[in-house]
C-alpha positions in Angstrom: -7.8 -23.3 -1.5 -10.3 -22.2 1.1 -13.8 -23.8 0.6 -16.4 -21.4 -0.7 -18.6 -21.9 2.3 -15.8 -21.3 4.9 -15.7 -17.9 6.5 -12.4 -16.2 6.2 -11.2 -13.4 8.4 -10.9 -10.0 6.7 -7.2 -9.0 6.6 -7.4 -5.9 4.5 -10.0 -3.2 4.1 -9.7 0.1 2.2 -11.8 3.2 2.7 -10.5 4.7 -0.5 -13.0 5.6 -3.3 -14.1 3.5 -6.2 -14.5 5.7 -9.3 -15.7 5.2 -12.9 -13.7 7.4 -15.2 -14.3 9.2 -18.5 -10.9 9.8 -20.1 -10.3 12.5 -22.6 -6.8 12.2 -24.2 -7.3 15.3 -26.4 -6.3 14.9 -30.0 -3.8 12.2 -29.3 -6.3 9.3 -29.3 -10.0 8.7 -28.9 -11.4 9.1 -25.4 -12.8 6.2 -23.3 -15.7 5.9 -20.9 -16.8 3.6 -18.1 -13.2 2.9 -16.9 -13.0 1.7 -13.3 -10.5 3.7 -11.2 -9.9 5.3 -7.8 -7.3 4.8 -5.1 -9.3 1.9 -3.6 -9.1 -0.1 -6.8 -5.3 0.1 -7.0 -4.9 -0.6 -3.2 -7.0 -3.7 -3.5 -4.9 -4.9 -6.4 -1.8 -4.5 -4.3 -3.3 -6.4 -1.3 -4.6 -9.1 -3.7 -1.2 -9.6 -5.2 0.3 -10.3 -1.8 -2.6 -12.4 -0.5 -2.5 -14.8 -3.4 -5.5 -16.9 -4.5 -5.5 -18.9 -1.2 -6.3 -15.8 0.9 -8.1 -13.8 -1.8 -11.3 -13.6 0.2 -9.5 -11.9 3.0 -9.2 -8.7 0.9 -12.2 -6.5 1.3 -13.6 -3.2 0.1 -17.0 -1.5 -0.6 -18.1 -0.6 -4.1 -21.2 1.7 -4.2 -23.0 0.4 -7.3 -26.1 2.0 -8.6 -28.7 0.9 -11.1 -26.8 2.7 -13.9 -23.5 0.8 -13.2 -21.9 -0.1 -16.5 -21.5 -3.9 -16.2 -19.6 -4.0 -19.5 -16.6 -2.6 -17.6 -16.2 -5.9 -15.7 -13.8 -7.9 -17.9 -13.5 -11.5 -16.5 -9.8 -11.5 -17.6 -8.9 -8.5 -15.4 -8.8 -8.1 -11.7 -10.1 -4.6 -12.2 -9.9 -2.3 -15.1 -8.6 1.3 -14.7 -6.7 3.9 -16.5 -5.3 7.4 -16.1 -6.4 10.9 -17.1 -3.5 12.6 -19.0 -5.4 15.9 -19.0 -7.2 17.9 -16.3 -9.1 16.0 -13.7 -12.5 16.8 -12.2 -15.4 14.9 -10.7 -18.4 14.8 -13.0 -20.7 13.7 -10.1 -20.6 14.2 -6.4 -18.0 12.2 -4.5 -19.4 9.3 -2.5 -17.1 8.9 0.4 -17.0 5.7 2.4 -17.6 6.2 6.0 -16.7 3.8 8.8 -20.3 3.2 9.7 -20.8 1.7 6.2 -18.5 -1.2 7.0 -20.0 -4.6 7.8 -19.2 -6.2 11.1 -16.7 -8.5 9.5 -15.0 -5.6 7.8 -14.7 -3.7 11.1 -12.7 -6.6 12.4 -10.2 -6.3 9.5 -6.6 -6.8 10.6 -5.5 -3.8 8.5 -7.1 -0.6 7.1 -5.9 1.6 4.2 -7.0 5.3 4.1 -6.5 8.1 1.6 -7.7 11.2 3.3 -6.9 14.4 5.2 -5.4 14.4 8.7 -8.7 15.3 10.3 -10.6 12.5 8.5 -7.8 10.1 9.4 -8.3 10.8 13.1 -12.1 10.4 12.7 -11.9 7.1 10.8 -9.5 5.5 13.3 -11.7 6.7 16.2 -14.9 5.3 14.8 -13.4 2.0 13.8 -11.9 1.5 17.3 -15.2 2.5 18.8 -17.3 0.1 16.7 -14.9 -2.7 17.6 -15.4 -2.0 21.3 -19.1 -1.9 20.9 -19.1 -5.2 19.0 -16.9 -6.8 21.7 -19.2 -5.6 24.4 -22.1 -7.1 22.5 -20.3 -10.5 22.3 -19.8 -10.2 18.6 -16.0 -10.4 18.5 -14.5 -13.2 16.3 -12.4 -14.3 19.2 -10.9 -12.9 22.4 -7.4 -12.9 20.9 -8.6 -11.0 17.8 -10.6 -8.5 19.8 -7.7 -7.6 22.0 -5.4 -6.8 19.1 -5.4 -3.4 17.6 -5.7 -3.3 13.8 -3.0 -1.8 11.6 -3.8 1.5 10.1 -2.0 2.6 6.9 -2.5 6.3 6.1 -1.9 7.9 2.7 -2.3 11.7 3.2 -4.5 13.2 0.4 -2.2 15.3 -1.8 -4.4 18.5 -1.8 -3.9 18.9 1.9 -0.2 18.3 2.1 0.3 22.0 3.0 2.2 23.9 5.7 -1.2 24.8 7.3 -1.9 21.1 7.9 1.3 20.3 9.7 -0.1 20.3 13.3 -2.9 18.0 12.2 -0.5 15.8 10.3 1.6 15.2 13.5 -1.6 14.5 15.4 -2.9 12.0 12.9 0.5 10.2 12.8 0.0 9.2 16.5 -3.0 7.1 15.7 -1.7 5.2 12.6 0.9 2.6 12.2 2.2 3.7 8.8 2.1 7.2 7.3 3.1 7.5 3.7 3.3 10.7 1.7 5.3 10.6 -1.5 8.5 12.6 -1.8 6.8 15.6 -3.4 3.9 15.7 -1.0 6.2 15.5 2.0 8.2 18.5 0.6 5.0 20.5 0.0 3.8 20.0 3.5 7.0 21.5 4.9 7.2 24.3 2.4 9.9 22.7 0.2 9.8 21.9 -3.5 10.3 18.2 -2.7 12.1 15.8 -0.4 15.4 14.1 -0.9 17.3 11.8 1.5 20.5 13.1 0.3 20.1 16.6 1.8 20.7 17.4 5.5 17.3 19.2 5.5 15.6 16.0 4.3 17.3 13.9 6.9 16.4 16.3 9.7 12.8 16.3 8.6 12.3 12.5 8.7 14.1 12.5 12.1 11.7 15.1 13.4 8.7 13.1 12.2 9.9 9.8 13.5 10.8 11.3 16.9 7.5 13.1 17.2 5.8 9.7 17.4 4.1 7.5 14.8 1.5 5.1 16.2 0.0 4.9 19.7 3.3 3.6 21.2 5.6 5.5 18.9 6.8 2.4 17.0 5.1 3.2 13.7 6.8 3.8 10.4 7.2 6.7 8.0 7.3 5.4 4.4 8.3 7.9 1.7 7.3 6.7 -1.8 9.9 8.2 -4.2 8.7 6.9 -7.6 11.5 5.6 -9.7 13.9 6.0 -6.8 12.0 3.4 -4.7 11.0 3.9 -1.1 12.5 5.0 2.2 11.1 3.7 5.5 12.0 5.2 8.9 11.2 4.2 12.4 12.7 5.7 15.6 15.6 3.3 15.4 15.9 2.1 11.8 15.9 3.1 8.2 15.8 1.0 5.0 15.9 2.1 1.4 14.5 -0.3 -1.3 15.0 0.4 -5.0 12.0 0.3 -7.3 11.3 -3.1 -8.9 12.0 -1.8 -12.5 15.5 -0.4 -13.2 16.7 1.1 -16.5 18.7 -1.2 -18.7 22.0 -0.2 -20.3 20.2 1.9 -22.9 18.1 3.6 -20.2 14.9 1.9 -21.2 12.4 0.4 -18.6 9.1 -1.5 -18.9 7.4 1.3 -17.1 4.3 2.5 -19.1 2.2 4.4 -16.6 2.9 5.0 -12.8 -0.7 5.9 -12.0 -1.9 3.9 -9.0 1.5 2.5 -8.2 1.6 4.3 -4.8 -1.9 3.1 -3.9 -1.0 -0.5 -4.8 2.3 -0.2 -2.9 0.4 0.7 0.3 -2.3 -1.9 -0.2 0.4 -4.5 -0.6 2.3 -3.2 2.4 -0.8 -3.4 4.6 -1.5 -7.0 3.5 2.2 -7.8 3.9 2.2 -6.7 7.5 -0.1 -9.6 8.3 1.4 -12.1 5.9 4.3 -13.5 8.0 4.9 -17.2 7.6 3.2 -17.4 4.2 4.8 -18.0 0.8 6.0 -14.5 -0.1 7.8 -14.2 3.3 9.2 -17.7 2.9 10.6 -16.9 -0.5 12.3 -13.7 0.9 13.7 -15.6 3.9 15.1 -18.3 1.7 17.2 -15.7 -0.2 18.2 -13.3 2.5 18.4 -15.4 5.7 22.1 -16.1 5.1 23.0 -12.5 4.8 24.6 -11.1 7.9 23.8 -7.5 6.7 20.2 -8.4 6.3 20.0 -10.1 9.7 21.6 -7.1 11.4 19.1 -4.9 9.7 16.2 -7.0 10.9 17.5 -6.9 14.4 17.4 -3.1 14.4 13.6 -3.3 13.8 13.1 -5.2 17.1 9.6 -6.7 17.3 8.7 -5.3 13.9 11.1 -7.4 11.7 8.3 -8.2 9.4 8.0 -4.5 8.3 11.1 -4.6 5.9 9.8 -7.9 4.5 6.4 -6.4 3.9 8.1 -3.4 2.1 9.7 -5.9 -0.3 6.3 -7.3 -1.1 5.0 -3.8 -1.6 7.8 -2.9 -4.0 7.2 -5.9 -6.1 3.5 -5.3 -6.3 4.0 -1.7 -7.5 6.2 -3.1 -10.2 3.2 -4.9 -11.8 1.0 -1.9 -11.8 3.3 0.4 -13.8 3.6 -2.0 -16.8 0.4 -0.9 -18.5 -2.3 1.7 -18.4 -4.6 0.2 -15.8 -4.1 -2.9 -13.6 -2.1 -6.0 -14.4 -3.8 -8.9 -16.3 -4.7 -11.8 -14.1 -4.8 -15.3 -15.5 -3.8 -18.9 -14.5 -1.4 -21.4 -16.0 -2.2 -25.1 -16.8 -1.5 -26.0 -13.2 -4.0 -23.5 -11.9 -1.3 -21.2 -10.5 -2.2 -17.5 -10.5 -0.3 -15.3 -13.0 -0.2 -11.5 -13.2 1.1 -10.1 -16.5 2.1 -13.7 -17.3 4.3 -14.2 -14.1 3.7 -15.4 -10.6 3.9 -12.8 -7.8 6.2 -15.0 -5.7 8.6 -15.5 -8.6 9.0 -11.8 -9.0 9.5 -11.6 -5.2 12.4 -14.1 -5.6 14.0 -12.2 -8.5 13.8 -8.9 -6.8 15.1 -10.3 -3.5 18.1 -11.9 -5.3 19.0 -8.5 -6.8 18.6 -6.9 -3.4 20.9 -9.5 -1.9 23.7 -8.6 -4.4 23.5 -4.8 -3.7 23.1 -5.4 0.0 26.3 -7.4 0.1 28.2 -4.9 -2.1 27.0 -1.7 -0.5 25.0 -2.3 2.7 25.2 1.4 3.7 23.1 2.3 0.7 20.2 0.3 2.0 20.4 0.2 5.8 21.2 2.8 8.4 20.7 2.3 12.2 19.8 5.8 13.5 
């Protein structure tokens, strides 16, 4: 564990919103109030699952708390409490957006940033964060020369309302300043005037090729990650593709432990961002211990060049999302007698091991299902 008085570098920071919900379920059950929610809450849970307790203080966000904040919502047995609205959704008070200038100096130096926003706002956020880092460096306030010289990782989740054909040009422009762009399969379809997106169609394959070749990231080495719900996720770079199934799969009767998918996508991306700076730590070691002897896996990693940690981070993200769908709200956090952290009664790294073992079996049986070198 890191001593409480020791400063830890910020590795993850989200600019998503923190929301307190009032949920009306209609006549099906009583409504509830003062429920914590918002994309930021779920993204932080994802990052926190991957960081583990040792690096918990590297996960950062801003919560705008007023004098009327309902403190009773903070259950010490939960990481965060949140739930879903099964009816219509509307904001009862004005939205309080987080702006880059609100970030502390330590947050500005975060190794990764998660954003849920329009293309225009994405461009603005990236510009202002880079500008502030330059200003801090010139003022001699950089953590270290090595840290200051390294560009942070930006993970962008396009806001669903603006996944429209009219936003296409701005979408392509924003892609060039982020390292990961991740709409879900329905949002990607809507943006290009289709009812949805599927990898099985020629049209779908041509679309992802067009996006990847147009350039993601300042040097074009970024990644398009399409979140496809129960069908898992598809990740594309200019040279590689990988498909990972969702953590939970139906049993012989068709049943799954999935209760509520709300927030799974946000948690997936929070975990992905944290995973992209987690190489060498326990989750990566667990994955390597299972997959390192697989020729198919090693060939797949080679195709990712200098970004071989990306597919490994995607595994972490997949497992994290699996925790979030098991209940309404976020997973329960606890500890066993040895002080090891438990989420919904299990260790994150143990689920990483179980998922990776399943992945190894299907990877050896049908490598073409998972991996394609473009």
